[in-house]
C-alpha positions as CSV (number, residue, x, y, z in Angstrom):
1,M,2.3,13.8,7.2
2,R,2.3,10.1,7.9
3,E,-1.4,10.3,8.6
4,Q,-2.0,12.0,5.2
5,I,0.1,9.2,3.5
6,G,-2.0,6.6,5.3
7,N,-5.2,8.2,4.2
8,R,-4.0,8.2,0.6
9,V,-2.9,4.5,0.8
10,L,-6.4,3.6,2.2
11,E,-8.1,5.6,-0.6
12,V,-6.1,3.7,-3.2
13,I,-6.8,0.3,-1.7
14,N,-10.5,1.0,-1.0
15,S,-11.2,2.6,-4.4
16,E,-9.2,0.2,-6.7
17,F,-10.2,-3.1,-5.1
18,N,-13.6,-4.4,-4.4
19,F,-13.7,-5.6,-0.8
20,N,-16.9,-6.4,1.1
21,F,-15.3,-4.7,4.1
22,E,-13.6,-1.4,4.7
23,V,-9.8,-1.6,4.8
24,T,-8.1,0.3,7.6
25,Q,-4.5,0.8,8.7
26,E,-5.0,-2.2,11.1
27,T,-6.2,-4.6,8.4
28,P,-3.8,-7.5,8.0
29,I,-2.4,-7.5,4.5
30,E,-3.1,-11.2,4.4
31,D,-6.8,-10.5,4.8
32,L,-6.8,-8.6,1.4
33,G,-6.2,-11.9,-0.3
34,F,-4.0,-10.3,-3.0
35,D,-2.5,-12.5,-5.7
36,S,0.6,-11.5,-7.6
37,I,-1.4,-9.5,-10.2
38,D,-3.1,-7.6,-7.4
39,H,0.3,-6.8,-5.9
40,I,1.5,-5.4,-9.2
41,E,-1.8,-3.4,-9.6
42,L,-1.4,-2.0,-6.1
43,L,2.2,-1.1,-6.8
44,V,1.3,0.8,-10.0
45,E,-1.6,2.6,-8.3
46,L,0.7,3.7,-5.4
47,E,3.4,4.8,-7.8
48,E,0.8,6.9,-9.6
49,E,-0.7,8.3,-6.4
50,F,2.6,9.4,-5.0
51,D,4.3,10.3,-8.3
52,M,7.2,8.0,-7.6
53,E,8.8,4.8,-8.9
54,I,9.2,1.9,-6.5
55,S,12.2,-0.3,-7.2
56,D,12.1,-4.1,-7.1
57,E,14.0,-4.0,-3.8
58,D,11.6,-1.4,-2.3
59,Y,8.7,-3.4,-3.7
60,D,9.6,-6.2,-1.3
61,K,9.6,-3.7,1.6
62,V,6.4,-1.9,0.6
63,I,4.2,-4.7,-0.6
64,L,5.5,-8.1,0.6
65,E,7.1,-7.6,4.1
66,G,4.4,-5.8,5.9
67,K,1.9,-7.5,8.2
68,K,-0.7,-4.7,8.3
69,V,-1.6,-1.9,6.0
70,S,0.1,0.5,8.4
71,D,3.4,-1.3,7.6
72,L,2.8,-0.4,4.0
73,T,2.1,3.2,4.9
74,D,5.3,3.3,7.1
75,A,7.4,1.9,4.2
76,L,6.0,4.5,1.8
77,Y,6.7,7.3,4.3
78,T,10.3,6.2,4.6
79,L,10.7,6.0,0.8
80,L,9.2,9.4,0.3
81,D,11.8,10.7,2.8
82,L,9.5,13.1,4.4
């Protein structure tokens, strides 16, 4: 299940943002170069993809605290309580 969530996270990131490289689970979040607007756009896209609402507190865990995309996947997995 975690792998499926990870694939969906990557699909959202790679389809919604125009990078000149492929984002993987090992990509450092810092390398994405997101500004605050990009963070909000990613949050909205993830909420839509997973049919959930991410609270402000959880936003910090999901978007801001991770070092790699896999950390974002792990946080979503925990929030989805699967």
